[in-house]
Every structure is written in structure tokens, then in C-alpha cells.
N, C-alpha and C positions, 0 to 999 in steps of 0.2 A: 836649564835653571836661568834665574828670571835674577838679575839688577835692579831693577827700577825699584825705589828702596817708598818707603809710605812717606808722603806727604798732607799733614790732615791740612785744610787752609776753611776758613772762619771769617764769614762776609755778612757785615749786615751794614747796606745800604741809608744814606743818607738818608730823613726825616724826607717822607714824599715827595723828594726827587727824581721828576721823571727821567732829564739828563742826563741825572748821575747812573741811575741804569736803564742808559739802554748807551753812556758812552764804558761803564764796564765790561756789557757784555759783547761789546765791540771787540774792546781789546783780547777778551778771552775769546776771542775766532780769530785775532794776532791782525787785526785790522790797526791801517797807524790812522784810521780816521772817530773823530770825534763826534756822536751828534746831538744835536739840539735838543730843546724838549718837541717842537713839533716836527722834530725828522730829518733837518735839516744840516747839510758839511759845514760845520762851522771854523774847527781848528786840529789842526795836525797833535800827534800823542804826545808827545813830550810840555806840551801845556796844557795839552788835558791831566796827564798825568801831576803835576804839580797842585791845577785845581782839586782834583779828586783828595791828596794830603792835605788839601786844603779841608777841602767836608770832612774828609775822614778826624782829622784834630774837634772838629764843631760835633760828630752828632754823639747820641747822646745812644751809648751802649748799655741794653737793660740788661740786667745780671738772672743768670739762669744755673741753676747749683750745676747743672750737668756741665756744664763750662768753664765751671769755676775753678780746676786746676790750671786753667790755662791761663797764663798770664793777659787780664785784663785789655789792654790795643791790642792785640793780637789777634792783628786783621791784615789779610792779604784779600785783595776786591779784585775780584776775577782777573787772575791769571797779569791786573798788575801791581810789581812788589813796595807794598810802602815801607819807608820807616822806619818799619817798629815790627816788633818779633813775630815773626810767625809763628803757627801754634804747632810745631811737630808734635808727631806720634811719643817721642819723647818727654814732650814736655806736658801731655795729658791729651793730648789731639785724640787718642783708641778711646777713653774714657768718655765724649762721651756718645761711642759708639758700641763698645764692650759687653755693656749694660744686656746689649739688642742681639750679643752672639755673636757680634764678627771677631774673627781673632785675624793680629797681624806678627810680623816677624820679629824677633826678635832685636830687640837695639836697642846702643851705647855712644854717649856722646864722645869721641875723645880730642884733645887739643893738642899734641904734643905727636910726634910719631910712636914713642916709647907708648908712648898710653893708647896710640894705638891695636898698636900691637899685641897688648898685654888684653884688652878688651877683646880682639880677633881670636884670640886661644880662650878667652872663659865664653865667648861665643859658640867657637869649634866652625874649623875652615869647611869649607870654603864661602866668602864673607865676600861682604858688597862694603865700599866707603862712597862719601859722597861729601862733597864741603853742604856743612850746615850752616850758611848767611841770609839774614831776613832779606836781604837784599837780593837775592836770586831765586827766581822759582826754575829757569830750567837746566839743568845744571848741569847735561850733554852740553848743551850750545856752549859752556864756556870750560869744557876740560873736568867738569867736575862732580866724573863718577869714575869709577874705576872695577871692574865687576871681576867675579871668578880667580879670590887672593888665597891661595891655599898656606900661607906659609906666614909666619913672621914677619920674615926680610921684602915679602913683595908686599905686607902690610908697610910696613917703614916705607921702601921706596914709592910706593903707588901715594903715600900720604907727602908726601915732600912732592913728587909731581903734579898731582891736583892742586895744589895750596899752587904753586907758584903758576901753573896754568892760567887759573884764573883770579889772579894776583894782575898777570900782563891782559890777560881781558875785558875783568871790571877793574880796575885799580879800583874804584872806588867802593866797591862792595867791603862791610862790614866781614869779616871770616870770624867765626864760633869757633870753627873747629870740624871735625869731621862726622857723620855718624857712621860708625858699625854696625852690621846688619848681619846679620844670617843671611844664604843665597837661596832663598826659595828651588830644590829641586823637580825639574819635567810639570807636568799636569798640561791642562788647558785655562786658557782664560777666557773668561767674563766679564763683562758686569753688570752693576746693577745700580739702576736710578733712581733717585726720585725730585721732583719738578710739582713747583704749583701752575700748575698751568693755566692760562688766562680766563677760561670758558669752564672748567672741570675742576680746578681748585686741587687737590695734594693725587699724584697720579704717583707712579711705578714701573719703570722699563727696566727690561730683560736681551740680553745678547750678546753674542760672545763680545770680546773685550778686548784690550791694546789697541795697537793699531787697527784690526777688526771691525773695530765698534764706527771708524770716520771712511773706512776705505766698500765695508761692502751694507753699514746702515740695517744690515740682519739685527733688528732688534723688535720686541713688541711691548704694547703697554699698555694698564688696566687705570684704573679709576681708583681711587681709596675709599671706602677698607677693601679689600679682595678678601676671597674664601681659597684654600686649599685647593679648592677645582680651578679658580681663577690661574694660580700659581703653576698646574699644572700647565694646565692650557696655555699658557704664557712659554714654557720651556719646550714644549711641543711645538710651539705654529713655529721655531726660526730655522731657517733654512740649513742651518749649522748644528741643528741637535744634532747630527750625525755623529761627529767629532766626539761630543758627549755621551753618549754611545757607545764608543770605544770600539772608534775607525782603525784598519788596516791593525788590528791585533791589541791595540790599545785597549787598557782596562777602562771599563765604561766607571762615567763618575757616580755618584749615585744623587737618582732624584732624589731621595727624601730627604738628601740636605742641599739640594739646590731648592728643595719647596718651602724647605726651612726655614735658609737664608729669607727665602721672598718674605716670606710673612714674621720674620722680624722686623726686614727691610721696610714693610708695610706698616710695622708696627711703632716704628720709631715716626711714619710720614707723620702717623696720625698725632703722635705727641706732639711735635715740630709745629702741627698743623699752622696754629697763628701766623707763627715765624720762617716757616721753611718756604726760602727761594729754590733751592737745588741741594742736590747733593751726588754726587757718583760714587760709588765706590769701582774702580777703574785700573786694574784691572785685579781680578779679584783670580789666583793662579785656583786651582778646583784638580783633585787626585781622589780617587778613591771616598771617601767620608770625609773629608780632609778635605780646608782649603785654607789661603792667607792673604787678606788683605795688602796690593802691596803702594796704592799709592789711593785719596781720599781726597774730597775736596765737599767740605758742606760753606753752606754757602746759608746767610738767615740773612732777615730782616726786619725792620720794626717791626712789632708786634703789631696784627691783626684781627680780622673778623674771626673768629673759628667756622672752614667751609660746613654749609649748610647746603639742603637740598628741603626748600621749601616745600607745600603741596600745592598743587592743578587747582584752581580757582573758575569753576564749571559757572556762577552764579553767571544769571543772567543770559549764558550764553544761546538760546533755545531763540530768544530772542533773532536772532537775527538770519535762525529758518526758517519760524514761524509765525514773521509780522503779521501781524490783520492791516497792519497800517505804516503808511512810508512816507515821513518828508523828504526831497531831494533837496536840497542847498545850493541853491545856482543853478537849476533848470534853468536848461535857457532855448530859446526858440530859433535859436542859428544851425543850421548843420555845420556837420563839422564839429561842435566841440563839443566838448565829453559833456555837461550840462545836458545835454542835446541826447546824448547817445545814454547816456542813463535814463534819462525822462522812457527815450523809445524803449528800451529794453524793459524795465518798472510796466509802465501803459500800455506800449501795445502788441503787446504777446501771452504770453498766459499764468502771471501772474495773477489771482485773485482778490487779494487785498485792494483796503486800497490806497491811493498813490494822493502828495498836496505837495505841487510843485510852489519851490518858494523864490519865488526873483518880484524883487519891490518894485520893476517898472514893467511889469506884465502882469491879469488882471487873467489869463486866459494864456493855458500853454496844451497842446494836443487836444484839446478837447478837455483841458481839467481847468477847474477855477483855480487860480493863483494868489500867493499870499506873500504879502511886505515879509515876512516875516514869521518864526515860529513860532514865537508867541502868539499869533496871531490866528494858529489854526485853533477852530473852535471844538475841535475833536479831541480823545488822547493819539495819541501818536507810540508806538513798538521800537520804529525803530529811524533815525535818523543817517543819512547819505550825508558829506560832504563833498563840492568839486569846487569850490570856493577856496580863495588863498591862505596858508597856513596861522596863517597868521590870525586872518578870523574865528579860529576857531576855539581859545579860553572865554570868548565872549559866548557861542555856541554854547559850549559844555555847560553855561551860567543859565542859559534860557533851559536847556535840556533839566537841570537842577530844577527850576521854578512848576517847571512843565510835567514833572515829576519821566523822563523819558529817563533809558537805563539804558542802551545801546547806540553805537554812529558809527561808523563803516567812513574813513578819511578815505577816498579817492587819493585826495591833493598830493603832489611829491611837495620838494621846498626845506625838507629835515633834513637830519645829521646827516644824509647825503652828501650834501652839498658842504659842510662841517659851520665851522665859525657860530657865531649869534644864532643858525638856525639848528644846530646840536642843543643847547639851550631854550629855545623854546622847544622843540619837543620835551625837553624835561622838562619845562613849565603846565604842559600839556597832558603831562601825563601824574604831575604832582594834583593837579587839577580834578584832573577823572576819578582818581583813587579818591579823593575830597567830595566830593559831590553824588560818587556812588555808580559813574558811565562807562563802562565797559567798551571799548575802542580797538577795534581793527582795523588795521590800517596803521602811518599812515604809506603816503607812495604804494601803493597799487592798487586791482581791476577789483578787491571787493568780493564776494559771496554768491553763493549761489546755490541755491538745492532744490533735487534734485523730481522731489515729493510737492511741494508748496510755489517750482516755480519760483520763486523769490530768488530775481535777476539784477545784482548790482553793476553788471559789466559795461564796461565804454566801448567793447566791438559788437560792431551790429549784427542784427540776424544773420545778413544779406554773407557777411563776411565771415559768420565764427558760428561752428553748430551748436548747440545746445541740447546735447546725450538726455538719453528718455532716465528713468528712476535705476537703479542697477547698484550693483555690490564695493563699488570704490567707493570711495572718499578720499580727496586728493587737499595735501596740506603744501601751500608754497610761499617760497619765500619774494619768486619770481613770479608776477604775471606770465610770462612773457611764455616760460616753460611749462607753468599751470595751461592755460589753455592751451595748449600743442596740443599736451597729456592727455585733454578734458576730450578734445577732438576726435585725436585718437582711440580713443574707447566710449567711442560715443558705440561700438555696437553693443558694447559689454555693459554699458551705463553707467549711472556717479548716484549715488549718494547724496554729498553735502563733497562743495568747492570752498575753501577760504586762500585767500592770498590777502597773509599780513605785509606783504613790507616792509618799513621798517619796525615792528612790532614791537608800539609805541606799548598797550594793554597787553593785550590775547596773544598769548604766547603758544607754541608747538605742544607744549602738554599740558595748558589749561583744551586744549583743542580735543589732542591724544584724551585723555580723561572723562571728556565729552563722549567723543564716538566710540569709546568703549559700553556704553552702553545705548549704540544709536542701533534698532535693529533691524536697517536698509544694507549697513555698514559690513561686510566681510572681511572688507583689505582697507589699509592703510596707506596710500603712496605718497612720501613725501619729498620736498625738491629744498635741503639747509643747503643758504649759504656758511651759515654763522648762530650761533649761541647767543645769548646774552649769558640763562642762567641753565647752565650747564647739565650741574648736578638733578634740577628741578626736570631736567627733561631725562637723564638717565633712569632716577626713580620711579619717573613715568611709565618712561615708554616699556621699563622693564616687567609693570603688571599689567600693561595694557598687551602684551606679548606675549604674553600666555593667554590671553582671551578668543584673541584675532591678530592676522601677521598685520605687521609692520614694514615694510620697503621702502628705506632711505640710500637717495642719491644727493650725495653730497659733494659738493663741486670745489675750487678753489685750491689744489692741491700742492699749486705750485708758486709762491714767491708772491710772482707777476698776478696769476687769477687771483690769489687770497686780496692783493692791495686792489684789486674790479671790484673783489666783494663788498670792500668796505666804499667804493666811489656809487659801488649800486642802494645801498641798503644802509650804509654805516655799519657794519658788523664785519671785523674781521676774521678771516676763513679759517683760521687758528695750523698750527698742521696735521699736517689727518691720521698718520701712525697714530696720536692720542685717540682717532675723533675712532678710527676704525679700531683698536684693545675697547674703548667706548660701546660702540653698535653692536658689541660679540657677546661687551656681560649684559646688555641692558635685551640683547634677543631677537634685535629688529635684522632683519634683512637688508646689508649694506650689497651698496651697487654699485659698478664704476661706468657708469653712461647712460644719457637719457634712454635708449633702447633700450636694455635691460631694464629699468626701470618701469618700461611700458610694459615689454616680455612677462616679465615677472608678475605683475599687478596682472596680469589680463589673463595668465595661467592662472594665480588664487585662486581668480575669479569664478573662473571659468570649470574648475577643476578642482578635486578633492585632493589636499595632503596625502603625497606621499609616504611612505609606513620605510623606507630608508633608502638612499643614495644610487639606488644599480638599474641600473638604465639596458635598454633593449631597443634593439635600430630593427625599420624591415627597412627596404628600398628597393624603386627597380633601377634605381642610378648610384653605383659605389663612390660615385665623389663628392657626394656629401656629405654619407656618411663615413669616410679618411680621417673629411676636415671636421666631423662631430668628431670622434674619435678623440684627436689629439688637443681636442680642448676641455677633455675628460675631466683629466686632475687638474687646470686650473679652476674650475668650477665644486672639487672637490665631490669627483661622482664617477662611479664605478661601472665596469664594462664585464659583468660574469662570465662563466658559460651554464650555457642555456641547460635547465635539467634533460637527465638521459630522457625520459620521456615525451617529454618535447621535441626531443633533438628527431625521435621516432615518429614521433606521429608526422612531423613535418614531412619528414621524409618519405613516407606515405602517404602523404598526398601531392606533392610535388615531382616534378619532371626532373630526372639526376641532374641537370644542368644548372639549377636552383643549388644556392646555398645553405644550409641545415644547419645555423652555426651564427653567434651570435657577432658582428650582426647581420639579420634575413637577407642574402641578394635573390630577390625573386627578378634581376635583369629586368631589358627594357620586354618581354613576352609579359608579364605580370596583367593578370585581368582583374577585374573586380572582386570575384569568389578568390583569390591565388590571394590576394591581401584580408582576407576578410577570414581567414582561416587562419593563415599565420597572427594579424592581431590575437584574436580571438587563442592560437596556442599562443601566445606569448604573456597574455595578460594572467591567464591560468598557470602560470612556472612561478611558483614559489622561490627561485632566484631573483625574480625582477621585481622592481616598484615603480619601475618607470616606462610606460612601454608611447616607440617610437618613431611612426609610421613614417620619412618622407617622402610625397609623393613627385616624378616628372612627369606632370598632366600633361605635356609634348608629343609622348608615347597612348599612340590609337590602343593599345588592348586597352587600358582602364578606364571604363567608361565613368559614364555621369554620374547610376548607379550608385558609387562611390559616399556620396555623399548620405545618401536613408541609409548606409552601410554602416556608415562609420555609424550614425545615431543610435541603431541599435545597436551595437559591440558597447556605445556611451552607458545608456540609460541602465544596462544590465553590468556594466563596470561598478568595482569596488578599488580599479586601482588607478590613477592617470591616464589619458592618454593625450599627446602632442604630438600635432600634428606639422610636417613643414614646406613647401613646395614655394617655386620661387620663374617667373616666368611673365608670356605678357597679358595680355585681356584672359584671353580664356583662363587660365590660371587665378586669374582675380575672381572671374565669376565662381569657380571651383570653389576656393576658399570661402565667397561669403554664404555659398549652399552649405558649405562646413560646418560653418559659426552657427548658420541659424538653427544646425542640429545639437548645438552646445559646446563644438569641439574649436577649440580656441588651433589656430594656422599661426604660423608664424613664417616669414619671409628671407630670414639671412639664417648660417648655421650659429651664427653665434647668439644672435635672442633665442633661437630654437635651446640652446644648450644651457643658456643662463635660464627660463621656463623651469627647466628640471629641476636645476638649481633650487630657485625658488620654494617648491612643491618638494621639494626632500629634506629643507630645510626646517632646523626644530629650536626651539628656544631652549637656551637652560633651566635644568628645572628647581630654577631655585631667582630668588627675587631681591635686584641688590640696595644695598642701604641695612 
């Protein structure tokens, strides 16, 4: 039985007050600290509450026909009970959401013990009674709830008991009576929530409800709008779905009914999108094909802009990779300076375009004529690279406009990552760039690299950082450090295009993804993203690009501390990762959990065909790594199937009796090159297998060095992917290089090996978001 009664909380924050919203949200979490506009500790809760009450009385509450049945000043702000009438369901709260298909228990307000007893009899026993007071939110804390009342006498006694308890514990609270409600029997508890996410706009949540929501945090998210397929996936993603499917003889909850509730909530979220802050239906008791909302909180804010996913802008992006001439603002003759290192990258290596150093104190740099300003260059300039102070950029943009330049890379830092006036400077640069038609990559970045034209703006000198050959991977990274490491790690694979975009003044991930969708050299896009400025734009673009080529994303900043670090790094807050995870699934991108996985998945997708499914088969001369791999398969959504009978028969015929002809295939330390070749071919031919995963212990001498050629021959004929694993010292490293020269990727940890298989097995949904 459930005794939690329904209360609908409506919330309108004061117009534009960040401090107000921060204060109320802290109070919602039970904190006794109020936060100022900049996030500093300011004052204790009692004083903050008085300020909130004053703010409430000054706030303009916009009209909404759905809310007219509630008192106009019916507000409880994020858990702080203000001296005004809360909108309980008996006063019209469910009218906000009943039209969306949500049902609440029957409830009546009673003002005397006899009135409560009569209304309980009319509703039917058992009932719950709860104190009705605009000044009390957590009724159980003051003894204001009585559960499981089965007679009029019990109701009368409970009325007197809870009213006396509340008067003793909350003497200043106004008591309007008690709410008498039917008691919902049995069922499971779920939560459905809506939230206006800072980066993605309106989102929807589903999970186990009641106390389980906070204890287990077993929830899934999607960005609105959603499809029925999205709703099905949300339900299937939570770990507690077995409870809903009928755990230990309990009848299952109707999946269709849950999907309908999610779709109804999604419609509500889109209808209220301009004013949505958050909505919680928690708990919703569900059984069979029935449900009842026992508690609801609807938090609205003053009207805003409707959520939109603007289209990507690929104008002038070709100039960042195919520029025939580059001007370097801040070119330097001093080794160790950024302007010197960037000039070295452009002028002394493989880029064949014209390079114009700009330095008003020099006539020549690195054998090239230097110019005092951009406007002094007598020839056309396709791309400007900036290494001088960010404060000089507005004037440089005006020079670009006069000279007809439409592309700029700003290496320099000093923007929003430092806060204060620097954020305003970035905003002015963005505004001016739009005005004069100049696209900007950066600031606070290492810039761009093109594997074909060899255009290179890095300030990492060639002696310290390898530039890979042209290849099938393109890299988009908010961190130059991470991007540089990935580019070097992919040296044997090759890179088509690389963009480090840092603070993302103008050109963003969506623009670059749309551009790379048409790049003939790019087969896979690897992304490192700390935060987004236009989340819905990214989601809409990524969902389209993922239909034509894989997009792999590593998103760090998943804890509060690391998210704050991302602010100091690039000025962007990372946000709640659970929302990101849901958005990635909607977009069809491959979300990974570490740099190592980003590297492994990108490498596998660049070197092997995508798998037809998630069934893997392993073969090795060392059992330990296969045991580790099998442990990881469920985590990565992979399966270890039984081999087809004909495969088992073929292996037994070819192998000595002490080899294990099953999945995984254990060929022991006695395995030769021929043993591996026979086994791999049998697994490639097996209809139950989608990915073949050999692991080699190269320290065992029976395996010959000719295994590299054998793998190359198998790989050239195979229609399924082959992923090799091996770990060891110099000999293993040499063998790995020989195998990769044959086009077969080698991974040096079991987790990378398994993650690579996950990437190959991934398939985007057959639908585009938006």
C-alpha cells in the first residue's frame, strides 16, 4: 500500500535572477546554504527564505489557461514553503497534467474529524490522511501523515492526532484541514520527469521511483521530442526493468502503458517548453495497465525562447584545410614562442601554400618576407592564424573584412576560460565575426591540420610531435592536449582532418561534423567534447552524420569536480552525463568512457568493416586474456555465442584432442601459425559469429613470425572484422607493427580489444532526431 499523497508544486522564478534560481535549487536539495549569483556562499537559509518570499511577491506570474484552476499565487519554490496557498491536486493541480493522460488518486479536503470520516467512507477504505497546510511541504517530518486507515473511527482518531502533532511541531503553520485520499494498493514505483537542460533544452527522464530514484539513480534520459522507439529504449535501459517485467511471480507492468505515459509526458514537455524548468512525477505507482501519480512537482519559469536546433553552417570551412595562403599574426624569431613554433609548422615542412609572417618589427622570418600588418600583404590571403593577445582580434577582424579574408584560427587563450571581462571580449569577437563574415576556429586551441594539404597550425614542433599521413580518421577535439595524443597514437592509421577548437567562439562541432560528412577521405570521426554551447544543433547534426559514417565521442566532466575543471579549461560546463548518454544514443553516435576506448574504437572502425551483429568469437594460445575478455562482454553489449556444429566438427578434425574446440577456442601454448590460420578461418565461416578476435601470446615460440602474412591473407578475403590482441615487450611490438602493416588492428589491453569490437558492432537507430 502507498500512503504518499499527491501534491502539485508550481514554480515561477523571479525574472532573470540567477541567484534566485541557485538559492531555490540548493534548498530543493535540502541545503541550508544560499548561493550568490557567482556561486559564492552567502547566507544561511532562514534569511534566504525571507528574501525569496519578497522576491515571490515582486515576481510577475504569466497567465496560462492550463493553470487558471489553481490560485494565481499558488507557488512553492523548490521546496521552500512560502506563505501562499500551494496548488494541491484538490485545488486543480492535476488539471495541469490530467489532459496528458496522468491519473491521481481520488482526494477530498476535510476540515473536521467528522468531515474526514464521512469523506473517507465515501472514497472507500483504506485511506490516507495528510495535513493540508501551505506552510508545510514535508508532512511526515511533522507527523502530518496517517496511512492505512480502515474505518471511520480510525480516521477520526488520526485527524485529531496529526493536527495535534503539527501544531506542536510547526506552531506557526496555517492548517486548512486534512486531505483524505484513497490508498493505492501494490504495484511498482517509477519516476517520469522533465527538465530544461542547459545544453540540450527539454529532456525526459524515466527510472525506478520513490526512494529508489536517489538511492540507485537508475534512470535513463532522452532529449525531446522522442519517438515511441525512444521510449521503449528508455524503459529497457534501466537496471531495474526486471521489477517491471514481473519479478518473483509478480504480474508484469504493461510496457505499452509505460510507453504511453512517457509519450504523454514528452508532449507536455514540448507544450510547456518555453517555460519548463522541471517536472517530477515521483512516485507513479504502476500495476498491470494501471497507474496513479502520488506526487507531482511542476516547476515553471518566466517565458523564454522555444527550443530550436539551428542548422549547421559549413560556409568557408574549406579554407581551414585547403587554404592556398596563410598569414600568421604574431610570427616570431624567438625559439620557444608560440609564434615561432607555428611559423615553423607552416613554413619548414610539408605545407606547399604561401606563408606570410606578420610582425611589425621584422623584415624577414625563416627566410620569408615579413609584413607589418595583414593589410600590408599585397596578395590574397585565405586563412589568418592569430597568436597575439585576444584583445587585438576585433581590429584584426576589421582588417580581414577589408581584405576579403573569411577564415581565422585563434591560437591565443585569454577568453572565457579566465572569466570576468574576458568572456565579454569573446562575445564581442563572435558578434563582430558574424557581422563581417569571418569564420573562427578557437580561441584557446592548437588549430587545424590537414592530412592531404599538410596545412599545419600547431605550435608543437615536429621534433616533438609526429604528423600522421593521410588516413581515414578525422579528429574534433575541445582539448589540444587530448587531440595531439590521439593524432600521434593514430600515426599508423592516418588522419584526414584535425580541428582543435578550444573555446568555440564560432565554428562548432555540428558545423564540422556536417562538413566531414562530405569529406571523401574521412571514414570515421573521433570527438573529444567537454561541453556544448548548442546541444540541440549537435544532436540534430550528429544523428544525420551517424547514418553515413560512424561518429565516436568521449565526453569527460562526469563528476561535479571534473565538470568544474572543464569550465576553467574552456569556459563550458560539462553538464549531467546521464543526459549526454541519452542524447548520444538518440543521435546514434558511439559513446565511449575513456581516451583508450576512443582510440581503440576509432582505430578499429578505420581499419575494419563494421560487424553484422554483436556476436564475438575468440581464439588464443593463452586462456587468461580470454577469461578477462568474456567478463567484459556484457558491459559492452557483446555476446559469446555457441559455435555452429559444423565449425566445432571442423576444428576437432584439424586440432589435437587437447585443444578446446569451442568458443572461446583455446589452442594452448602449442599453437602454430597454421593452427591459428585454421581456427580463424573456421570462425570467419561460422554463421553464428560477427567479429573474430584472436589474441596472441607472442612469447610462446611455436607461433611463427609468418603469422602476420597469414593474417593479411585472411583479412583480404574476409567479409567480417578481425581484431587482434597482444601484449608484451619488444618482440610483441615488432609483431604488432607487422600485423598492422597487413591492415589488421592490434590492441594491447583486453579492454581496448573488447571496446573495439563494441564499436564495430554498433549500429545507429534507423531514425533521425528532430
